[in-house]
C-alpha positions, 0 to 999 in steps of 0.5 A: 085868552081874550084878556091876553089878546086885549093886552097884546093889541086889538082892533083899537090899536090900529089897522095892523092885526094883533099878534094873536090874530096873526098867529091864528091866521098862520095856524089856519094856513098851516092846517088848510093850505095844500101847497107846501110853500104856503105851509112852509112860509106859515111855519117860518112866520110862526117861528119868528113870532114864537119868542115874543108870543110864546104862550099864544104860539104854544096854545094855538100852534102846537097841534099843527106843528106836530101834524107837520112833523108827521106829514111833511117829513120829506121837506127838511126845511119845514121840519126844521122850522117846526122843530125850532118853533116847538123849541122856542115854546118849550125851552126856558132858555130866554135871552136875558134882555127879553126877560122881565123881573118876574118872567123866569118863574112864569117861563119855568111854569110855561115850559113845564106845562107845554112839555106835559102837553107835548109828551101826553102823546108818547108817539110825539117823543118817538117821532122826535127820536126818528127825526134825530136819526136824519142826517140833515143838519137843519133837522137833526140839530133842532131835534136834539135841542128840543129833546134836551129841553123836554128832558130838562122840563119833565125828565123822568117821564121822557126818560121812561118813554125813550127807555121803552122805545125800540132802540131809543137810547141807541139812536141818541148814542149815534150823536157822539159819532157825528162829524159836526161838532155842534151836533156832537156837543149838543148830543153830549148835553142831551145824554147828560139830561137823559142819564140823570138818576136813571140806572137802567139808561146809564147801563145801556149808554155805558154798554153802547161804548159811551166810555170809549167815545167820551174819552176820545172826545176829551183827548181830542179836545186837549184833556184838562186844557180843553174847553167847555166840551171837556167839562160836559163830557166829564159831567156825563161820565160822572152821571154814568159812574156815580152810585152805579156799581155795574158801570164802575166795574165795566169801566175798570174791566175795560181798562179805561182807568189807564186812560185817565193818567194823561189828564193829570200830567201838568207841566212844570210851569203851573202859572196862569191856570185858566178858570176852565182848566181849574174846572176841568181838573176839578171834575177829573179829580171828582171822577177819580173819587167816584171810582174809589168812594168809601160808599162803594162795595169794598171789593170794587173800591180795592180793585180800582185802587190797585189799578190806579197804582199799577197804571201810575195814576196815584204817582201822578196825583202825588206829583200834583200834590207836591208841585208848586203853583197849584191853585188852592182849590185844586190842591185841596181836591187833590189831597181828598182824591189821594186820600180815598185812593189810598184808604184801606189799600196797603199797597197804596198806603206804603207808596204814599209813605215813601213819597218825599216833597221836593225840598232840601233836605227832602221831607216825607209828604206826610210830614209836609201835610201835617205841617199845614194841618197844624198851621192856623194860617192855612185855609180851613178846607185845606186843613180838613183835607189834610186831616182826612188824608192822614186818617185814610193813610192810617185806616186798616194800616197797622204798619203805618200806625206803628211808624207814626207812634214810633216817632214819639217813643224815646228811642227813636226821637232825633236828639239833634233836632235836625228834622221834624217828625210826624209825632212831634208835629202832632204833639205840637198841635195837641198843645198849641194855643189854636183850638182847631189844631188841638182838635185835629192833632187829637183826632189824628193821634186817635186814628194812630191808635185805632184798633191797635192795643199794642200801640196803646200800650207803647204810647204810655211810654211817651214822656214830654218835657213841659218846661226847663227844670221840671221833670218830664210827664207822660203824654197821658198825664199832660192830656188830663192836665190840659183838660183840668185847666178849663180850655176851649170846648173844642180842645176838650172835646178833642182830648176826651175823644183821644182819651176814650179811644186810647183807654178803650179795650186797653186795661193797662191804659185804664190803670195808668189813667186811674193811677192819677188820683185827680182824674176820677174826681175831675170826671165826677165833678164835671158830670155832676154839675148842671152846666149850659148846653155848650158844656153838655157835650163835654159832660157826655164825653166825661161820662163815656170816659168814666164808663170806659174806665169801669168797663175795661178795669182789671181791678188791679188798683184797690181804691179804683175797683169796678165796684168802688167806682160804681158806688162813687157814681151812685153817691155823687152823680146817680145812675140815672143821671149818669146814663142821661149825661152819657146819652148827650153824645148821640143826641147831638146834631153834630154827632149825627152829621159826623156819623154819615161819612168818613170825610169831615164835612163841616162848613166852619171850624166851630162845627168840628166836634166829632170824628166819624170813627169815634161815632162808631166807638160811641155806638159800640160802647154806649149800651154796654157801659149803661148795662155795666153801671147797673151790674152788681159785684157778684154779677161782675165776678160771674161775668169775669169767670164766664169771660175766662172760660169763653176765652179758653174755649176760643183759644182751643177752637182757634188752635184747632182751626189753625191746625185744620187750615194747615191740614187743608193746605197740605191736602191741596198740595198732595192732591196736586201731586196725585193729579200730576202722577195720574197724568204721567201714568196715563201717558205711560199707559198710552205708550205701552198700548201703542207698543203692544199693537206694534209688537202684534203687527210685527208678529203677524209679519214674521208669521207670514214670512215664516210661512212663505219660507217654508213653502219655498224650501219644499221646491228646491230640487234642481239647480234652477230651483236652487238659484231661485231659493237663494234669491228668495233667501236673500230677500228674506234675510234683508227683511229679517235684518230690518225686523231686528233693527226695529226690535232694537229700536223697540228695546231702546224705547222700553229702556227709556220707559223703564227709566221713567218708571224708576223716576216715578218710583223714586218720587213715590219713595220721597213722597212716602218719606215726607208723609211719614215725617208729617203729623199723624193726625193729618187726614191727608195721610190716609189719602196718600196711602190709598193713592200709593196702593193704586200706583203699586197696582199700576206698576205691577200691571206694567211689570207683567206687560214688560215680562210678556214682551220679553217672552215674545222676544225670546220666541222670536229669537228661537224662530230666528235660530231655526231660520238660520239652521234652514239657511245652512241646509239650503246652503249645503244643497246649493253648494253641490251645483253652481259653486262658482256662481253661488260662492259669492252669495254664500259668503254674503249670507254667512257674513249677514247671518253672523251679524244677525247672530251678534245682534241677537246676542246683544238683544239677549244681554239687554233683555237680561239687564231689563230683567234685573231692573224689573227685579229692583222695581219689585224690591222697591214695591216691597219696601213701599208696601212696608212703609204703607203698613207703617203709615196705616198704623200711624193713621189709626193712632191719629184717629184715636187721638182725634176721638179723644180730643172730640170727647174733651171738646164735647165735655167743654161744650157741656160745661159752657152750656151749663154756665150759659144756662146759669147766667141766663137764670141770673138775668145776664145777657149771654151771646149765643154760640152761633154769634161767637162763631160768626165773630170768630169767622169775621176775625179770621177773615179780617186777619186773612185780609191783613195777611194778604195786604202785608 
C-alpha cells in the first residue's frame, strides 16, 4: 500500500493530498459523521474516485459501503451511490480509453478478489436481494448491475447463496415485469448469469413463468427484427432449456412451441438482412435444435417433433429452406435444424419428402439439396449440412430408403432424362473427380442401405454404363474398380465404408463381391503391405471388408469358402497382423471424433473420413471378426448348426408370441363387451327395483280403497244413505280409473324393457356365434362362456320378477271384478228409491264400468303377449345353454392341444440346453437364453415402433 500511495502521489507532489489520502479521509467521514448529508457527500466522492483508484477504494471503503447499505436504507440517494461505487470496484467492464495494455488481466484478478471478499459474508448477497426489491430506480438498477457483476466473477458461489436464500430467485424474476425497459433488460442479463450451468435454478426460473414473460418480450420487440434485447432473451431461453429435460417437457406441455412459429415468418423480400437479424434468427434456430437434439431422451424428442409439425413450424422452416436471398450461414443452420426436426420421425420425414422447390418444373427439395452436396463450388459447411439432412431423412425411415434406392433401379430410371433423380445425383457424386463429393455420396448411399437387407439385395441389380460401346457393369463392380485404381485416400475410405455397410448382414452381396476374382487378391495385397500412416486407415478398412466377407459368407462359392479365406489370411498376412491392421480403425483420432455425435463436425474437408453410423458398425463387428479368424472349420460347422437350431427355436417362439399378442387383443375386445353388458344389466336392475317399489305402493293404495268401500256398503239402509253411497262410489270409480290408467302405463314400460332384454339376448347370441367361430386355443373363450352363464342367471331372475308382476296384475283384476259386482248390488238397492235422481248417475256408472271392463280385457291380452315373449326368451336361453356346452368342449380340446405344444417346447428347450453345454465344453461363446429373449423383445419393440410410425 505504501508503494501504491507513493506511485499515485505523496506530499512531495504538491500541496494537494494524494488520492489514497483523500480516500482515507472520505472513509473516515463515512464511518464517523453523524449527519446524513455529510455521509452522502463522502460516498458520492468515493464513487467519483472509484474508477481511477479502484484498488484503494476497494480495500479501504468496501466495509464502510456495506455498512451504509445496512444502516442508511431510508435514503435512496446514498444507497444508490454506495451500490455504484461497489459496482465500479468489482466490475471489470472498464472503459477502453482507460485501459492499458496489461490492465485487462490485472482487472480480472481485482474483480475476482473483491467479489470473493464481498461474498465471504453471505448476508451481503442477501442484503443485495432485499435492495433489488426496492422500486426506486436509483436503488434497483445499481443493485441489478452489482449482482450481475458478482455472478460473472464468482458464479457458482453466488448462485448457491441465492438458491438457499428465501424467495431469492423469485425476487429476481420480478425484474422481468418492471415497466422500465432499462431495468427489465438488465434483469434479463442478470438471469443469464444466474442460470448458467445450474439445473436447480433453471427449474425454479422456468416454473416462475419465465417462458411466458420472455416470449412476450420477444414478441413486443419484433421477433427476429428486434434488437439486442431479443438476443439476450434467446440466450436466456437457451440456458433454461439446454440439457434440462424437465424444462424442455414443461416448455412443450405449456404450448410454447406454437409461439415459436411467428419467429420464422420472413417476408418475400429477403434483401438487406441486418447483422442483428441474422444473429437473432441464428439463435432462434439453435433454440429449436435444443428441443429436438439427438442427445435428448427419445420420447421427449419425438413429442417435440410432432408438436412442431402440427403447429406448422416445420413447414415454416422448409419455406426458409427453399427461399431465395437467405444468407449462407442462416441457410446452413436452417438445414441443420430441419435435419433434427425430421430425424427418426416418420410423419416429419414423409412431409419433407413431399416438399418441392419453387422452380420450373418443380423439383423435390431432397434433389435440390443433393445437387448442392455434390457441387464442389458450394461452401464446405453447407455441403456438410446437406449430408446431415440426408442422413436424418433416412434415419429409421425404410420407406424413404426404398424411394432413394428405387431411383437407381433399371425399371424406374427416367429414360428421357428430363429430370434428375436422387439416385443419379448420388452416382454422379460417387464417381466424380472431387474426393469430397465421392466421400459424401458414398456415405449418403450407405445410409440408404442402413439396417435394410432387402435394399442391399435390390442394389445389386443396379447397372452403370461406363462408356459408349462397353457393356454396363454393376454398381458393386464399379466401386471395386475405382478402389483398385489407387484414387485419393478420402475417396477410397468412402467407398470402403459403403462396401462394408453393403456387405454386412447380407450373404448374397458377399457372394457377388467374392465372385469377382480380383477383389480378394486386392484386399490381401493392401493389408499385407507396409505402408505409411496415411495408408494405415485404408489397410484397416480393407481388413474389415475382408473380415465381413468371411463372417457373412454362406460358403456358396467353392473357391472362397470361409476356411479357404482363413487359410489365405494365415498364409499371406498372418492372423496377428490381420487383427492388428483391423485395430487401426478404432485407434484413429478421426474415428473417435466421428463417434461422438451424429452431425458431421469437421473443420476442413481433409478431416472428413468417418461417419457416425459407420463407427457403430465397426464397434459391432471388430470383435466378432477377430474371433471368427481364429475359429476352426469344425467350430464353424457346429456354430452353423447351433445358429440353425436357434433360428428354428426363435421362429417357434416368434409364432407363439404373435398368437399370444392376437389373443390378448381379442381378450381386451371381449372385456370391453362384457363391461358394456354389465352396465346395461345394472341399469335394467335399477329400473326393475323402481317398478317393484311402485307396484307395492299401488297395492297399498288399492287395499286402503277396498277397506273404505267395504265399510261404506254396510251403512246403506236409507234413501239418504243410498245417495251418500252413490257419491262415495263415484269417487271410488274415478280413483279406480286412475289406477287402471297407471297400470296401463306400467305395462307399456314393461313391454319396452322386454324389448331391451330381447336386444340383449340377440347381442349374446351374436357374441356366442363369434366365439364359436374363433380358434379354440384362445384363452378368452372360457371367459366369454363364464360371462354368458352369469347373464343367463340374470335373465332367469328378471323372468321370475316379471311373472310375479303378472300374478299381481291378475289379482288386481279379480278384485276389480268383485268391486264391479258390489257396484251392481248397490245399484239395485238404490234403484228402489230416488229413481228420478239416480238414473243419470247409474247411466254414468254403467258407462264407466263398461270402459273399465274393456280396459281390463286389453290388459289381459297384453299379459298374454308378455307371457309369449317370456316363453320365447326361455327357448333362447336353452339354445344359449347348448352353445355353452359346445364351447366348453372346444375349450377342453384347446387346453389339450396347448399341453401338447408345451411338451414339444420343453423337449426343444432340453435339446437347446444340451447343444449349449456342448458348445461351452468346446470353448465356444454362447449367448444366454435371457440375452436372446431380451434381444427378441427389443426387436419386437422396434417392430412395434415402426408399425406405429407407418
